[in-house]
TORPALO-480383 format. One record per atom (N, C-alpha, C, CB): residue in three letters; y, x, z. Coordinates in pm, whole numbers, padded with zeros to 5 digits, always signed. Glycine has a CB too. Example, Ala and Ser with C-alpha at 12.3 -4.5 7.8 and 13.67 -1.06 7.14 Angstrom:
2
ALA-00569+01319+00780 ALA-00450+01230+00780 ALA-00330+01320+00780 ALA-00447+01131+00905 SER-00225+01285+00708 SER-00106+01367+00714 SER+00003+01290+00787 SER-00060+01408+00572 
// end
This chain:
159
ASP+08254+15508+07726 ASP+08348+15472+07832 ASP+08477+15410+07775 ASP+08381+15595+07917 ALA+08525+15465+07667 ALA+08647+15413+07605 ALA+08624+15271+07553 ALA+08693+15504+07490 ALA+08504+15248+07498 ALA+08473+15114+07448 ALA+08466+15015+07562 ALA+08340+15114+07370 ALA+08406+15056+07673 ALA+08398+14969+07791 ALA+08537+14943+07847 ALA+08307+15031+07900 ALA+08620+15048+07850 ALA+08757+15031+07899 ALA+08834+14937+07808 ALA+08829+15167+07910 ARG+08811+14954+07676 ARG+08880+14867+07580 ARG+08835+14721+07597 ARG+08853+14916+07434 THR+08705+14701+07616 THR+08653+14566+07637 THR+08711+14508+07766 THR+08497+14568+07644 GLY+08717+14589+07871 GLY+08777+14544+07998 GLY+08923+14509+07980 GLY+08763+14651+08105 LEU+08993+14594+07903 LEU+09135+14567+07878 LEU+09152+14437+07797 LEU+09200+14685+07802 ASP+09066+14419+07694 ASP+09072+14296+07615 ASP+09045+14174+07702 ASP+08970+14301+07499 ASN+08945+14184+07790 ASN+08914+14073+07882 ASN+09032+14045+07975 ASN+08787+14105+07966 ALA+09093+14152+08025 ALA+09208+14135+08114 ALA+09324+14068+08041 ALA+09253+14270+08172 GLN+09343+14107+07914 GLN+09450+14046+07835 GLN+09419+13898+07810 GLN+09468+14120+07701 ASP+09291+13867+07782 ASP+09252+13727+07764 ASP+09279+13648+07892 ASP+09103+13716+07725 GLU+09242+13704+08006 GLU+09266+13638+08135 GLU+09416+13621+08159 GLU+09202+13718+08252 ALA+09494+13721+08120 ALA+09640+13712+08136 ALA+09696+13600+08051 ALA+09707+13846+08099 ARG+09643+13585+07927 ARG+09689+13475+07841 ARG+09652+13339+07901 ARG+09627+13488+07700 VAL+09529+13330+07953 VAL+09487+13204+08017 VAL+09575+13175+08138 VAL+09337+13212+08061 THR+09600+13280+08216 THR+09685+13264+08335 THR+09826+13222+08293 THR+09691+13395+08417 ALA+09876+13281+08186 ALA+10010+13244+08137 ALA+10012+13098+08094 ALA+10053+13335+08018 THR+09904+13053+08028 THR+09895+12912+07987 THR+09894+12822+08110 THR+09769+12888+07901 VAL+09816+12861+08211 VAL+09811+12782+08335 VAL+09949+12779+08400 VAL+09706+12840+08433 VAL+10015+12896+08404 VAL+10150+12901+08464 VAL+10246+12814+08385 VAL+10202+13048+08470 ASP+10237+12817+08250 ASP+10322+12730+08168 ASP+10296+12584+08199 ASP+10299+12757+08018 THR+10169+12547+08212 THR+10133+12408+08245 THR+10189+12371+08381 THR+09980+12388+08243 LEU+10171+12460+08477 LEU+10222+12432+08613 LEU+10375+12423+08612 LEU+10176+12541+08712 THR+10438+12507+08532 THR+10585+12501+08521 THR+10628+12367+08462 THR+10639+12619+08434 THR+10555+12322+08361 THR+10585+12190+08301 THR+10566+12080+08406 THR+10493+12162+08178 ASN+10455+12089+08480 ASN+10431+11990+08586 ASN+10540+11996+08693 ASN+10293+12013+08650 LEU+10581+12116+08728 LEU+10687+12133+08827 LEU+10817+12074+08776 LEU+10706+12282+08863 SER+10845+12096+08649 SER+10966+12039+08589 SER+10961+11886+08591 SER+10983+12089+08444 ALA+10844+11831+08559 ALA+10828+11684+08561 ALA+10844+11631+08703 ALA+10690+11643+08504 ALA+10786+11702+08800 ALA+10800+11659+08939 ALA+10946+11667+08983 ALA+10712+11744+09032 THR+11015+11771+08938 THR+11158+11785+08972 THR+11239+11672+08909 THR+11211+11922+08923 ASP+11206+11638+08784 ASP+11274+11525+08718 ASP+11248+11395+08794 ASP+11227+11510+08572 GLN+11122+11374+08836 GLN+11087+11254+08913 GLN+11163+11252+09046 GLN+10933+11247+08938 LEU+11174+11369+09107 LEU+11247+11379+09234 LEU+11394+11342+09212 LEU+11235+11521+09294 ALA+11452+11392+09105 ALA+11593+11360+09075 ALA+11608+11210+09049 ALA+11643+11441+08953 LEU+11513+11152+08976 LEU+11518+11008+08949 LEU+11506+10929+09078 LEU+11406+10967+08851 THR+11415+10971+09164 THR+11396+10903+09292 THR+11523+10916+09377 THR+11274+10962+09368 GLN+11582+11034+09376 GLN+11707+11052+09451 GLN+11817+10964+09395 GLN+11752+11200+09449 SER+11821+10950+09262 SER+11920+10863+09199 SER+11897+10718+09241 SER+11914+10876+09046 GLU+11771+10676+09241 GLU+11739+10539+09284 GLU+11779+10518+09428 GLU+11590+10510+09266 LEU+11753+10617+09512 LEU+11790+10607+09653 LEU+11942+10597+09667 LEU+11737+10730+09732 SER+12014+10674+09588 SER+12161+10666+09591 SER+12208+10527+09550 SER+12223+10773+09499 THR+12144+10471+09448 THR+12179+10336+09403 THR+12155+10234+09513 THR+12099+10299+09277 VAL+12040+10245+09578 VAL+12007+10152+09687 VAL+12105+10170+09802 VAL+11861+10174+09737 GLN+12138+10297+09833 GLN+12234+10321+09941 GLN+12370+10261+09907 GLN+12248+10473+09968 GLU+12411+10272+09779 GLU+12540+10214+09738 GLU+12534+10062+09749 GLU+12575+10257+09593 GLN+12422+10003+09708 GLN+12406+09858+09721 GLN+12412+09817+09868 GLN+12273+09810+09658 LEU+12346+09894+09951 LEU+12347+09866+10095 LEU+12490+09876+10149 LEU+12253+09963+10170 ARG+12564+09977+10105 ARG+12703+09993+10148 ARG+12787+09873+10104 ARG+12763+10125+10092 LEU+12766+09829+09979 LEU+12841+09713+09929 LEU+12806+09586+10005 LEU+12816+09694+09779 HIS+12678+09568+10034 HIS+12636+09449+10111 HIS+12695+09454+10252 HIS+12481+09441+10118 THR+12697+09571+10311 THR+12755+09586+10445 THR+12904+09554+10441 THR+12731+09729+10500 LYS+12971+09603+10337 LYS+13114+09575+10320 LYS+13135+09425+10302 LYS+13171+09654+10198 ASP+13048+09363+10223 ASP+13057+09219+10199 ASP+13037+09141+10329 ASP+12952+09176+10095 LEU+12940+09184+10410 LEU+12916+09119+10540 LEU+13040+09132+10629 LEU+12793+09182+10611 HIS+13100+09250+10628 HIS+13221+09273+10708 HIS+13333+09180+10660 HIS+13266+09422+10701 GLY+13347+09170+10528 GLY+13450+09080+10472 GLY+13424+08936+10510 GLY+13455+09094+10320 THR+13298+08897+10509 THR+13261+08759+10547 THR+13296+08734+10693 THR+13110+08734+10523 ALA+13268+08831+10779 ALA+13301+08816+10921 ALA+13452+08802+10940 ALA+13247+08936+11002 GLN+13527+08882+10867 GLN+13674+08871+10877 GLN+13721+08735+10826 GLN+13742+08985+10798 ALA+13662+08689+10717 ALA+13700+08559+10663 ALA+13667+08449+10764 ALA+13628+08532+10530 LEU+13554+08463+10831 LEU+13518+08366+10936 LEU+13621+08367+11049 LEU+13378+08396+10991 GLN+13660+08487+11090 GLN+13761+08497+11197 GLN+13893+08433+11154 GLN+13784+08644+11236 ARG+13933+08460+11031 ARG+14057+08400+10981 ARG+14044+08248+10974 ARG+14094+08457+10842 ALA+13929+08201+10925 ALA+13907+08057+10914 ALA+13909+07991+11052 ALA+13772+08028+10844 LEU+13847+08056+11150 LEU+13847+08001+11285 LEU+13988+08002+11344 LEU+13752+08081+11375 ALA+14062+08110+11320 ALA+14200+08116+11370 ALA+14286+08008+11304 ALA+14262+08256+11345 GLU+14267+07989+11175 GLU+14343+07887+11104 GLU+14306+07748+11155 GLU+14318+07896+10952 THR+14179+07726+11177 THR+14134+07597+11229 THR+14196+07571+11367 THR+13980+07593+11238 LYS+14202+07673+11449 LYS+14263+07658+11582 LYS+14411+07621+11569 LYS+14248+07790+11665 ARG+14481+07690+11478 ARG+14623+07658+11459 ARG+14640+07515+11407 ARG+14688+07758+11359 MET+14552+07474+11317 MET+14560+07338+11266 MET+14535+07237+11378 MET+14457+07318+11152 ALA+14441+07265+11465 ALA+14411+07173+11576 ALA+14530+07164+11671 ALA+14285+07219+11653 GLU+14593+07278+11701 GLU+14709+07277+11791 GLU+14825+07198+11728 GLU+14755+07421+11824 SER+14845+07218+11599 SER+14952+07146+11530 SER+14926+06995+11531 SER+14966+07196+11385 ALA+14801+06957+11511 ALA+14765+06815+11511 ALA+14788+06753+11648 ALA+14618+06797+11469 LEU+14753+06828+11753 LEU+14777+06778+11888 LEU+14926+06758+11913 LEU+14718+06874+11992 GLN+15005+06852+11871 GLN+15150+06844+11893 GLN+15211+06730+11812 GLN+15217+06976+11856 ALA+15157+06696+11699 ALA+15211+06591+11615 ALA+15165+06452+11659 ALA+15172+06615+11471 GLY+15074+06447+11756 GLY+15028+06320+11807 GLY+14912+06260+11729 GLY+15140+06224+11808 GLU+14859+06334+11635 GLU+14747+06283+11559 GLU+14618+06347+11609 GLU+14767+06310+11407 GLU+14611+06360+11736 GLU+14508+06435+11804 GLU+14367+06393+11762 GLU+14523+06419+11953 LYS+14332+06270+11779 LYS+14194+06229+11752 LYS+14159+06240+11604 LYS+14172+06085+11800 SER+14249+06191+11520 SER+14222+06193+11377 SER+14211+06336+11324 SER+14332+06117+11301 MET+14307+06418+11365 MET+14308+06557+11317 MET+14190+06636+11374 MET+14439+06625+11355 MET+14156+06610+11500 MET+14045+06682+11560 MET+13914+06649+11487 MET+14033+06648+11710 ALA+13896+06524+11450 ALA+13775+06486+11377 ALA+13772+06553+11240 ALA+13767+06332+11362 THR+13887+06553+11173 THR+13896+06618+11041 THR+13870+06768+11054 THR+14034+06592+10978 ASP+13936+06829+11152 ASP+13919+06974+11173 ASP+13775+07008+11209 ASP+14014+07023+11284 LEU+13716+06922+11292 LEU+13578+06947+11332 LEU+13484+06944+11212 LEU+13533+06845+11438 ARG+13504+06846+11125 ARG+13422+06839+11003 ARG+13445+06964+10917 ARG+13455+06710+10922 GLU+13572+07003+10904 GLU+13603+07122+10823 GLU+13544+07249+10884 GLU+13755+07137+10808 VAL+13555+07260+11017 VAL+13498+07377+11086 VAL+13346+07378+11068 VAL+13534+07376+11238 ARG+13284+07262+11081 ARG+13139+07255+11062 ARG+13101+07294+10919 ARG+13087+07114+11094 LYS+13178+07244+10824 LYS+13150+07278+10684 LYS+13170+07428+10662 LYS+13241+07198+10588 GLN+13280+07483+10712 GLN+13304+07627+10698 GLN+13195+07707+10769 GLN+13444+07664+10755 HIS+13160+07659+10888 HIS+13055+07728+10964 HIS+12923+07724+10886 HIS+13037+07663+11105 HIS+12890+07606+10832 HIS+12767+07593+10753 HIS+12772+07684+10630 HIS+12745+07446+10710 ASP+12885+07678+10557 ASP+12900+07762+10437 ASP+12888+07910+10472 ASP+13035+07736+10369 ALA+12952+07949+10582 ALA+12947+08090+10625 ALA+12805+08127+10667 ALA+13046+08115+10741 ALA+12737+08037+10737 ALA+12599+08065+10780 ALA+12507+08081+10659 ALA+12547+07951+10872 VAL+12526+07996+10557 VAL+12446+08008+10435 VAL+12472+08142+10368 VAL+12476+07891+10338 ARG+12598+08180+10362 ARG+12635+08309+10299 ARG+12579+08426+10379 ARG+12790+08323+10286 VAL+12589+08420+10510 VAL+12535+08527+10595 VAL+12384+08538+10576 VAL+12569+08502+10745 ASP+12315+08423+10571 ASP+12170+08424+10548 ASP+12136+08491+10415 ASP+12113+08280+10551 ARG+12211+08455+10312 ARG+12186+08514+10180 ARG+12212+08665+10183 ARG+12275+08447+10073 LEU+12320+08705+10247 LEU+12351+08848+10255 LEU+12247+08923+10337 LEU+12490+08868+10316 GLN+12195+08859+10440 GLN+12090+08923+10520 GLN+11963+08941+10437 GLN+12059+08839+10647 GLU+11932+08842+10353 GLU+11816+08855+10264 GLU+11837+08970+10166 GLU+11792+08723+10187 GLU+11957+08977+10109 GLU+11987+09085+10015 GLU+11982+09220+10085 GLU+12125+09065+09952 LEU+12031+09224+10208 LEU+12027+09348+10284 LEU+11882+09388+10311 LEU+12104+09333+10418 GLY+11797+09291+10342 GLY+11654+09319+10363 GLY+11590+09371+10236 GLY+11581+09193+10411 GLU+11625+09309+10122 GLU+11571+09356+09994 GLU+11618+09497+09964 GLU+11611+09261+09881 ALA+11745+09525+09989 ALA+11799+09659+09967 ALA+11729+09760+10056 ALA+11951+09661+09991 LYS+11704+09722+10181 LYS+11634+09812+10272 LYS+11492+09839+10223 LYS+11630+09753+10414 THR+11425+09734+10174 THR+11290+09751+10121 THR+11291+09846+10002 THR+11230+09614+10079 ARG+11387+09826+09911 ARG+11397+09917+09795 ARG+11427+10059+09842 ARG+11508+09869+09696 GLY+11513+10072+09943 GLY+11543+10205+09998 GLY+11420+10269+10058 GLY+11653+10196+10104 ASP+11342+10191+10132 ASP+11218+10243+10192 ASP+11120+10285+10083 ASP+11153+10137+10283 GLN+11110+10204+09976 GLN+11021+10239+09866 GLN+11067+10368+09796 GLN+11013+10124+09764 ALA+11197+10378+09774 ALA+11251+10498+09710 ALA+11226+10621+09798 ALA+11401+10482+09682 LEU+11243+10604+09928 LEU+11220+10714+10020 LEU+11073+10754+10018 LEU+11263+10676+10162 GLY+10983+10656+10011 GLY+10840+10687+10001 GLY+10810+10765+09874 GLY+10756+10558+10004 GLY+10869+10725+09764 GLY+10851+10796+09638 GLY+10906+10938+09645 GLY+10918+10721+09524 LEU+11019+10952+09712 LEU+11079+11083+09730 LEU+10988+11172+09813 LEU+11217+11071+09796 GLU+10933+11119+09920 GLU+10842+11196+10005 GLU+10717+11238+09926 GLU+10801+11114+10130 GLU+10665+11149+09843 GLU+10547+11181+09762 GLU+10581+11290+09662 GLU+10495+11054+09689 ALA+10699+11282+09599 ALA+10740+11384+09503 ALA+10755+11520+09572 ALA+10872+11344+09436 VAL+10808+11521+09693 VAL+10823+11646+09767 VAL+10685+11705+09798 VAL+10903+11623+09898 LYS+10589+11621+09837 LYS+10452+11668+09864 LYS+10393+11730+09738 LYS+10362+11551+09915 LYS+10406+11661+09624 LYS+10352+11712+09499 LYS+10418+11845+09461 LYS+10371+11609+09386 LEU+10548+11853+09480 LEU+10621+11975+09450 LEU+10571+12090+09537 LEU+10772+11955+09470 SER+10544+12063+09663 SER+10493+12164+09755 SER+10356+12213+09710 SER+10486+12108+09898 ILE+10270+12120+09668 ILE+10135+12157+09622 ILE+10146+12243+09496 ILE+10050+12030+09593 ILE+10230+12204+09403 ILE+10246+12278+09278 ILE+10301+12417+09307 ILE+10340+12202+09181 THR+10398+12425+09397 THR+10457+12554+09433 THR+10350+12646+09492 THR+10573+12535+09534 GLU+10266+12593+09578 GLU+10158+12672+09638 GLU+10059+12718+09531 GLU+10085+12591+09748 ARG+10027+12631+09436 ARG+09935+12669+09328 ARG+09995+12781+09243 ARG+09903+12546+09240 VAL+10122+12770+09212 VAL+10189+12873+09134 VAL+10186+13006+09210 VAL+10335+12833+09101 ARG+10211+13003+09341 ARG+10210+13125+09421 ARG+10072+13189+09420 ARG+10254+13095+09566 ILE+09967+13105+09431 ILE+09829+13157+09429 ILE+09798+13218+09293 ILE+09727+13045+09462 LEU+09834+13150+09185 LEU+09809+13202+09050 LEU+09886+13332+09026 LEU+09848+13098+08944 GLU+10008+13340+09075 GLU+10085+13463+09060 GLU+10018+13578+09135 GLU+10229+13444+09111 THR+09968+13549+09256 THR+09898+13651+09335 THR+09772+13695+09261 THR+09862+13597+09477 GLU+09696+13598+09208 GLU+09574+13632+09134 GLU+09608+13712+09009 GLU+09496+13504+09096 ASN+09714+13679+08942 ASN+09756+13749+08821 ASN+09794+13894+08853 ASN+09874+13677+08755 VAL+09866+13914+08964 VAL+09904+14050+09006 VAL+09777+14129+09037 VAL+09998+14046+09131 ASP+09682+14066+09109 ASP+09556+14134+09143 ASP+09481+14173+09015 ASP+09466+14043+09231 LYS+09474+14082+08918 LYS+09404+14111+08792 LYS+09476+14222+08716 LYS+09394+13984+08705 SER+09607+14222+08718 SER+09685+14327+08650 SER+09657+14462+08712 SER+09835+14297+08656 ARG+09651+14466+08844 ARG+09622+14592+08914 ARG+09481+14642+08880 ARG+09636+14573+09068 LYS+09386+14549+08877 LYS+09250+14586+08843 LYS+09246+14639+08699 LYS+09153+14466+08860 ALA+09318+14574+08609 ALA+09322+14617+08471 ALA+09388+14755+08458 ALA+09397+14513+08385 ASP+09491+14778+08536 ASP+09560+14908+08535 ASP+09468+15016+08586 ASP+09688+14904+08619 ASN+09383+14983+08685 ASN+09291+15082+08743 ASN+09176+15114+08648 ASN+09235+15030+08876 VAL+09150+15023+08555 VAL+09039+15045+08460 VAL+09084+15137+08353 VAL+08989+14914+08399 
// end
């Protein structure tokens, strides 16, 4: 009986070592998933900051457009008062069209950049969601292994 108990105890210790190795592996995997999650969160923060800067840039462009339009209006009024109405209006109109075109080109470019930033943000969010799923699976596996280890320890104690 003592030999059988000793063999059972040796087997239980072997299983405990295997379980410890599995737990160590899962802990390493969990650490890697946590690192990936932190990296993904960092990427998301970077994309959010880029999005904030692009939004700020768009706001600045809109203000510049408003100032340019206000200045153009003042220039047109001054030209009318000076009697150079037709000549100044044609010049102002060309300048307004050029400013409008330049502003439209800039807005288009900023909208493209904003779309790219949103795409990168969506991709980062997808990666973050995947990392969270993996972390959840690993956590559940660790919980199951811990439960099995406790059960095996109890069985070994009863032997």
